Backbone bond lengths (Angstrom), bond angles and torsions (degrees), N, CA, C in turn:
res aa  C-N    CA-C-N  psi(-1)  N-CA   C-N-CA  omega(-1)  CA-C   N-CA-C  phi
1 M - - - 1.430 - - 1.519 109.19 -
2 S 1.273 114.51 57.91 1.443 119.25 179.90 1.517 110.13 -74.35
3 G 1.292 115.52 125.28 1.456 120.04 176.55 1.515 114.52 85.46
4 Q 1.318 117.21 -6.58 1.458 119.59 179.56 1.518 109.15 -112.24
5 E 1.306 115.39 142.73 1.451 120.12 177.14 1.511 109.42 -91.38
6 K 1.329 116.02 151.52 1.451 119.73 174.18 1.521 108.08 -82.63
7 K 1.318 115.81 122.34 1.450 120.72 -179.39 1.512 110.33 -90.46
8 V 1.297 115.93 137.93 1.456 121.27 173.64 1.515 107.29 -98.08
9 V 1.309 115.11 123.19 1.452 120.87 -178.55 1.516 108.07 -103.46
10 R 1.311 116.18 130.61 1.463 121.78 177.97 1.518 107.89 -105.95
11 K 1.312 115.26 130.34 1.449 120.42 -178.23 1.521 108.86 -129.90
12 K 1.322 115.80 127.16 1.456 119.77 -179.91 1.517 110.41 -83.38
13 K 1.317 115.24 140.24 1.459 121.84 176.74 1.520 108.23 -119.01
14 K 1.294 116.17 -170.64 1.463 121.31 -179.06 1.530 111.12 -64.57
15 F 1.291 115.28 153.62 1.465 124.34 173.03 1.520 113.37 60.36
16 G 1.321 117.81 30.48 1.453 121.44 173.84 1.516 115.01 80.67
17 L 1.327 119.02 5.37 1.461 120.67 178.51 1.527 110.08 -74.15
18 V 1.319 115.98 143.16 1.455 121.39 178.13 1.527 107.76 -123.43
19 V 1.309 116.30 126.37 1.452 121.91 179.86 1.521 108.48 -108.00
20 E 1.329 116.61 131.93 1.457 121.44 177.84 1.521 109.13 -111.38
21 F 1.321 117.10 135.52 1.448 121.24 176.23 1.515 109.00 -149.83
22 T 1.335 115.89 158.48 1.458 120.78 176.65 1.526 108.11 -111.04
23 P 1.316 118.41 120.92 1.463 120.20 179.35 1.530 110.59 -70.88
24 T 1.334 115.43 144.49 1.452 121.54 179.92 1.518 109.21 -93.63
25 I 1.313 116.03 126.51 1.462 121.65 176.77 1.521 107.03 -104.38
26 R 1.308 115.91 115.70 1.461 121.22 -175.34 1.524 110.80 -103.19
27 D 1.328 115.91 155.31 1.469 122.36 -179.81 1.522 110.63 -74.71
28 L 1.313 115.91 144.59 1.454 121.18 178.17 1.529 111.24 -75.99
29 T 1.323 116.76 -42.60 1.460 120.86 178.10 1.526 109.12 -130.19
30 P 1.332 117.07 137.40 1.463 119.12 177.77 1.525 110.91 -77.69
31 D 1.331 116.72 152.82 1.459 119.90 177.29 1.537 109.44 -79.43
32 E 1.316 117.08 176.98 1.476 121.87 -173.98 1.526 112.10 -63.25
33 E 1.317 116.79 -39.57 1.468 120.57 -179.82 1.529 110.55 -63.54
34 T 1.316 116.21 -42.59 1.464 120.75 179.37 1.523 110.57 -66.75
35 K 1.331 118.10 -37.97 1.469 121.44 177.49 1.523 110.98 -61.17
36 K 1.328 117.37 -40.76 1.460 120.93 178.81 1.519 111.05 -64.66
37 K 1.343 116.88 -40.53 1.458 120.91 177.93 1.529 110.99 -64.07
38 I 1.328 116.18 -41.48 1.469 120.60 -179.79 1.530 109.79 -65.15
39 D 1.330 117.70 -44.37 1.459 121.23 179.49 1.532 111.65 -61.03
40 A 1.329 116.52 -41.02 1.460 120.38 178.74 1.525 110.68 -65.28
41 E 1.314 116.82 -38.39 1.463 120.13 -179.91 1.522 111.42 -71.29
42 L 1.321 117.98 -36.11 1.457 121.35 -179.87 1.529 111.81 -64.36
43 Q 1.318 117.91 -31.71 1.455 121.13 -177.75 1.522 112.80 -73.33
44 R 1.338 118.11 -19.17 1.459 120.23 -178.68 1.535 113.29 -119.43
45 A 1.312 117.32 6.31 1.462 121.07 -174.87 1.526 111.51 -76.83
46 K 1.327 116.39 138.07 1.461 121.37 175.06 1.519 110.41 -90.66
47 G 1.298 116.58 -32.93 1.457 121.53 177.50 1.517 109.33 -155.11
48 I 1.316 116.46 125.88 1.465 119.78 -176.66 1.525 108.94 -144.15
49 T 1.324 116.08 140.10 1.458 121.97 179.67 1.530 109.40 -122.90
50 P 1.323 117.40 161.71 1.466 119.55 176.67 1.533 112.81 -60.97
51 A 1.315 117.26 -36.89 1.467 120.10 -179.90 1.528 111.32 -65.76
52 Y 1.326 116.82 -37.88 1.463 121.12 178.09 1.528 110.58 -63.09
53 L 1.339 115.75 -47.35 1.471 119.56 178.96 1.521 111.79 -61.10
54 A 1.330 116.16 -43.32 1.462 120.45 -178.19 1.518 111.24 -63.71
55 D 1.316 116.76 -39.86 1.461 120.59 -178.92 1.526 111.63 -71.78
56 K 1.314 117.05 -42.15 1.460 120.65 -175.96 1.527 112.96 -70.89
57 Y 1.336 117.22 -40.44 1.456 120.71 -174.53 1.521 113.67 -105.52
58 N 1.319 118.03 8.00 1.463 124.19 176.04 1.532 111.94 55.97
59 I 1.344 115.27 47.64 1.456 121.46 174.59 1.522 108.09 -119.54
60 R 1.305 116.98 166.98 1.451 120.84 179.66 1.524 110.80 -73.41
61 V 1.324 116.64 152.54 1.457 121.50 -178.93 1.527 110.41 -64.19
62 S 1.322 117.27 -37.77 1.460 119.85 178.74 1.530 111.22 -62.87
63 T 1.323 117.18 -37.24 1.457 121.22 176.92 1.525 110.79 -67.82
64 A 1.322 116.54 -39.97 1.464 120.79 177.96 1.528 110.63 -63.62
65 K 1.324 117.55 -38.95 1.461 121.04 177.56 1.526 110.84 -62.40
66 K 1.337 116.91 -41.53 1.468 120.67 179.00 1.525 111.05 -64.72
67 I 1.334 117.05 -41.28 1.460 121.33 179.09 1.526 110.16 -62.28
68 L 1.334 116.92 -44.34 1.459 120.66 -179.62 1.531 111.66 -67.78
69 K 1.326 116.63 -36.56 1.469 120.16 178.60 1.530 110.60 -66.10
70 E 1.328 117.24 -39.96 1.463 121.10 177.52 1.527 111.06 -66.29
71 A 1.327 116.65 -40.53 1.466 120.33 179.10 1.526 110.95 -66.02
72 E 1.327 117.09 -34.89 1.465 120.61 177.02 1.535 110.12 -68.37
73 A 1.315 117.38 -39.07 1.463 120.89 178.15 1.528 111.67 -66.35
74 N 1.329 117.38 -30.49 1.466 122.38 178.69 1.522 112.64 -87.92
75 S 1.327 117.89 6.75 1.473 124.82 178.35 1.524 112.86 60.61
76 I 1.318 116.77 37.37 1.466 121.63 174.05 1.523 109.46 -90.98
77 I 1.335 116.03 -39.74 1.462 122.00 179.22 1.527 108.90 -128.44
78 E 1.343 114.74 166.22 1.457 120.11 176.15 1.522 109.29 -133.67
79 N 1.310 116.02 153.54 1.451 122.32 179.05 1.517 108.41 -81.30
80 I 1.347 117.59 121.19 1.459 119.97 -178.81 1.516 112.40 -105.76
81 S 1.320 117.58 -22.83 1.458 120.81 178.92 1.516 108.09 -152.81
82 K 1.344 114.51 145.23 1.453 117.84 -176.12 1.521 108.91 -148.36
83 S 1.319 115.08 138.71 1.455 121.45 171.01 1.517 106.92 -130.51
84 R 1.321 115.87 -175.66 1.461 117.22 -178.50 1.520 112.33 -73.37
85 R 1.313 118.01 -16.39 1.463 121.32 -178.30 1.523 114.36 -101.08
86 T 1.309 117.63 -38.49 1.465 119.69 -174.70 1.520 111.34 -146.11
87 K 1.314 114.64 163.39 1.462 122.23 177.13 1.520 108.39 -125.00
88 V 1.325 115.41 147.05 1.467 121.24 176.89 1.518 106.65 -115.63
89 Y 1.321 115.48 130.52 1.449 121.73 -178.04 1.533 109.77 -116.06
90 S 1.337 114.98 156.85 1.461 121.58 177.22 1.522 107.81 -139.98
91 A 1.339 115.81 152.70 1.461 120.31 179.08 1.525 109.13 -70.37
92 I 1.337 115.77 144.06 1.452 120.79 177.71 1.522 107.90 -80.76
93 S 1.334 115.98 124.51 1.473 119.97 -179.24 1.515 109.11 -79.01
94 K 1.307 115.75 129.88 1.475 121.01 -177.86 1.503 110.16 -113.20
């Protein structure tokens, strides 16, 4: 977040309570260094989800899903569990 300030958002709730939080602004595309780190982690991961990748590397969940889908197409990882909301991937043991 170079050059951007973290904004504190105040939101009123019932009975006069005020909740403060800072929204997270995530990157749309990871840089080359981050891509290399993600690729290295995918090769040794036992269980990985799009939400985990997005949180760890500060990228959007949609971008993490695309990265995982590409890695699955390249036979780096495989889908081990799936629900309607999320997928869990694991590295293919060679």
